[in-house]
N, C-alpha and C positions, 0 to 999 in steps of 0.2 A: 563540635555541635551538639552530636547526640548526645554525651556527657552531662554539658552544661543543662539540655531541655530535661533529662532525665532527673538531675537535682532541683531544676527550678529557679536557675541560674540565668538571669539577663545576659546577652551577649551586645556589649553595646559599641556601635563604630566599626565592624569588623574592616580589614583592611582589602576588601577584594569585593570585586564585582562579580563573582561565581554566583549561577541562579539558585545554587541551593539555598544560599541566603537571604532568596525574594519569592521563591514559590516554591511549595504553597507558602502562602504568609503567616509566619510565626510570630505569636504575640507577644514572646520573647526575644526578640532578637529585632533590636532597633538599628537600621540603616543611615547611614547621613552621605552615602555615597550613590555614584549611578551606578547598575549594571554594567559590564563589560557590552552586552549588545545594546544596550542605550548609546555609550559613548561612539560604536562603529556607525549606529544608525545618524547618530547628530552627527557625524564626520560626512557622512554621503549625503545626507540633506544640506550641508553647506557646500560641499565643490558645485552642484549644478551652476549655484548662483555666481561663480567665477568661472562658468563655461566649459568647466570640468566634466566630459561625461564619458569619455573613454575610462572605465573605473575597473581594477584587479584588484584579486586579493591571493595573499600568500598568508597561509595558516598550519599551524602544526599539529600532527593528527594524533590530537588528542582529544578529551573532554573540554580545553579549555580554546583549542583551534577551535572543534564543532561548535561551540557556543558562539564564536566571534561570527562565525560563518554563518548559523543563523539568522543573526540580526542583520547582516550584509545582505542575505537573500532578500528578506522581507522588506529593506527597505527600499532595494533595487528592484522588487518586483513592483512596490507601492506608486515609485516614478518611471515604468514603463522602460528600464534602464537592462540593458544587456548586459553581463561582466564581459571584461576586455579575457579575463583570463581568472581564473581558479585554480592556483597554484598549491598543493600539499607537500609537505617533507617531513619526513619521521623527527622524532626530538631527539633522535640518539645521534643526528646530520651533525656532523661539526662545521663543514665548509657548505657556504651556500651556490655553489658552482653550479649545478644542475635547476633549481630555482630560480635561479639569477639569469640562465638562459632560457627556460621558458619564458620569462616576463620580459625577456629582451624582444625573441620572435613578437609577443602579443602588441610591443610598443604602446602600453596605455598612457594615458596621461596621469592618472594618480594610481598609486597602491596603499592599498589599507594592510598592515602589517600585523597580523595575530601571532607573534612570535617572542620569543626571550629575548633578550637586550643585544647578547652574543650572536644569536641568527640574524636578528633584524639589522644589527649593524653592518654584520659581511655582507648582506644579501646588501645595502645601499650604497656600501663602497665597491662592490663589485658592477653595482650595475651604473655608477656614476665612471667607472673606468670602461667601461662598453660603450658611454657614451649618452647615456640616456638622461635626459631633464625632466623623468617625471616627478610628480609633488608625493611625498612617501607620506604616510598619516601613520604613527605609531600610536597604540592606545594607552595609558595610565598606567600601566606596568612597567613600561617603560622612563617612565617620569623620574633618572636618575642622572647622576652627574656621570658616573660611568659609562651611559648609554652616551652622552654628546661626547665622553673621550673618543669611545670606539668608534666614532661616526669619523673624528678626526676632522680632514677640512671636507669632509662631503654632509657635513650636519647641516650645510646651508640647504633648504628647500623641503627638511623634515618638519611635520608639524608631530605632536606629543597633544593628545585629548585630554583635558584637567578635569575633575571631579570633585574636587574641593574648592568651595568659592573663596574670592579673594579676600582674607581676614580684615585688610585696610579699607575694602568698597562699603558701600552704603545700601548696595543695591537689592540685597538680600537679608530676610529677618535672620537667620541663621550668624553672617559676618557681624549684625548690629550685635547681638546677643554674647555672641564670644567677648565682642569689645568692650559690654557693658559689665560682664563678669568679671576680665581683666582687668578693667579698671581701680588702678588702687593697691594689686597686690604684685609685689615686688620680685615674687617667681615666674610669673608668667609674661609672655609681652604683651604691650600695650600698641596703640596707634603709633604711627613714627612721630607723629609731633608731640607726643610727651618727652621722648627721649632724645630729640633731635642733637641737639647740643652737647651730650653725656652720653657713655656707652649703655648699651642694651641691659638689661638683666643678665645677670650669668645664667640663669635657667629661663631656656625657652619651651614655649609651647610646639610640638611639633607642628600645628596643624598653622600656624603661624611664622615658623623659623625665617630670618631675615640674615644678611652679611653684617657682620656685626659692624659698628662705627669705625672709621678709618681715628 
């Protein structure tokens, strides 16, 4: 970002929720996704509405993890909730045996995961094996098929926050604009109804990639 800024080159839609792209406000940075902190806060805001108040967090000991913890702490304080546990692990840790044991002792109703896909999946699998029925909430850095694959049969009960609006929904201006610009362009995807009975375009926009038609 420093190199682009020095050259006066705009940065459009960075695929990260890191705070450096949001604060301080940079007129050359155009974000279209939420901050990691916002993802965490929205998840915590939702949980009490379904009766979940004993919320824990496990986070990697680096800037990414501390960023998530900041959002967690702020929202928990705002809701006057006490963390069930705050578990920290080193990014070099390969197996999440110790963090899983710490969380099991706390017996939380929900766990916010600020971790890589491998670490997050290993933790969930171990917790499920120990009998935990907690709701796990991973943030968008883990919105990948590989994460679901690593979870295996432990995937049930795992939420992953999303930061890009559904391109086929009309509830957000961004989605409506995307569909308007894509309409009639054979090189990007269009609303499903436009190719319902025929294969979709060979080139799909990453923002609205969908499974190929049968």
